[in-house]
C-alpha positions in Angstrom: 0.0 0.0 0.0 1.4 3.4 -1.0 1.2 6.3 1.4 -0.5 9.4 0.0 1.9 12.3 0.4 0.5 14.7 -2.2 0.3 18.3 -1.2 -3.2 19.6 -2.0 -3.2 23.0 -0.4 -0.6 25.5 1.0 -1.7 28.4 3.2 0.0 31.6 2.2 2.0 33.5 4.8 -0.1 36.0 6.6 -3.4 34.4 5.5 -6.0 33.8 8.1 -5.8 30.0 8.7 -9.2 30.0 10.5 -10.9 31.5 7.4 -9.3 28.8 5.2 -10.6 26.1 7.7 -14.1 27.2 6.9 -15.0 29.6 9.8 -17.2 32.5 9.0 -15.2 35.7 8.3 -16.2 37.4 11.6 -15.4 34.2 13.6 -12.1 33.7 11.7 -11.1 37.2 12.5 -11.9 36.8 16.2 -10.1 33.4 16.4 -7.0 34.8 14.7 -6.9 37.8 17.0 -7.3 35.6 20.1 -4.6 33.3 18.8 -2.1 36.1 18.2 -2.8 37.5 21.7 -2.2 34.1 23.3 1.0 33.6 21.4 2.2 37.1 22.4 1.3 36.7 26.0 3.2 33.4 26.2 6.2 35.0 24.6 6.2 37.9 27.0 5.9 35.5 30.0 8.9 33.5 28.7 10.9 36.6 28.2 10.2 37.8 31.8 11.4 34.4 33.1 14.5 34.4 30.9 15.4 38.0 32.0 15.3 36.8 35.6 17.6 33.9 34.8 20.0 36.1 32.8 20.1 38.6 35.6 20.9 35.9 38.1 23.7 34.6 36.0 25.1 38.1 35.6 24.6 38.9 39.3 26.7 35.8 40.3 29.4 36.5 37.6 29.0 33.0 36.2 30.3 31.7 33.0 27.7 29.9 30.9 29.3 26.6 31.6 29.1 27.2 35.4 25.5 28.3 35.1 24.7 25.2 33.0 26.0 23.0 35.7 23.9 24.7 38.4 20.8 24.8 36.2 21.3 21.2 35.1 21.1 22.1 31.4 23.7 22.2 28.6 25.8 25.3 28.0 24.0 26.0 24.7 20.7 26.1 26.6 22.2 28.8 28.9 23.2 30.7 25.8 19.7 30.5 24.5 18.4 31.9 27.8 20.9 34.8 27.8 20.1 35.5 24.1 16.3 35.5 24.8 15.4 32.7 22.4 12.0 32.2 23.9 10.8 29.8 21.2 13.3 27.2 22.4 11.8 26.9 25.8 8.6 25.9 27.5 7.3 28.0 30.4 7.8 24.8 32.6 11.4 24.5 31.7 12.1 28.1 32.6 10.2 27.9 35.9 12.1 24.8 36.8 15.5 26.5 36.1 14.4 29.4 38.3 13.4 27.1 41.1 16.9 25.4 40.9 18.5 28.8 41.7 16.2 29.6 44.6 13.8 31.9 42.7 10.4 30.2 42.9 7.9 31.6 40.5 4.5 32.8 41.7 1.6 33.3 39.4 -0.6 36.4 39.7 -3.8 36.4 37.7 -5.4 39.7 36.7 -4.1 42.9 38.1 
């Protein structure tokens, strides 16, 4: 039996994927806006956590290899934190690293 691998449709960059999935134009617009907001909120949260880690590393005058040992990650992962590569981390991973250095994370909902 042959596996079907034919590409039948490609969504153009910037297109509203929800519209292409068959949602009504108003609903597609609402879903796209909600999706963008959620992605941005997650990115901002990751950046806040990474700033705390980077500040801790700088405050303790650590080399990336030293920080990696304490954080129990590889040196390239520390580099990714310092260089704010948010897409490479989950929130959980960043929270765990902060916990390892004695900076427990507390969540505040709605201000």
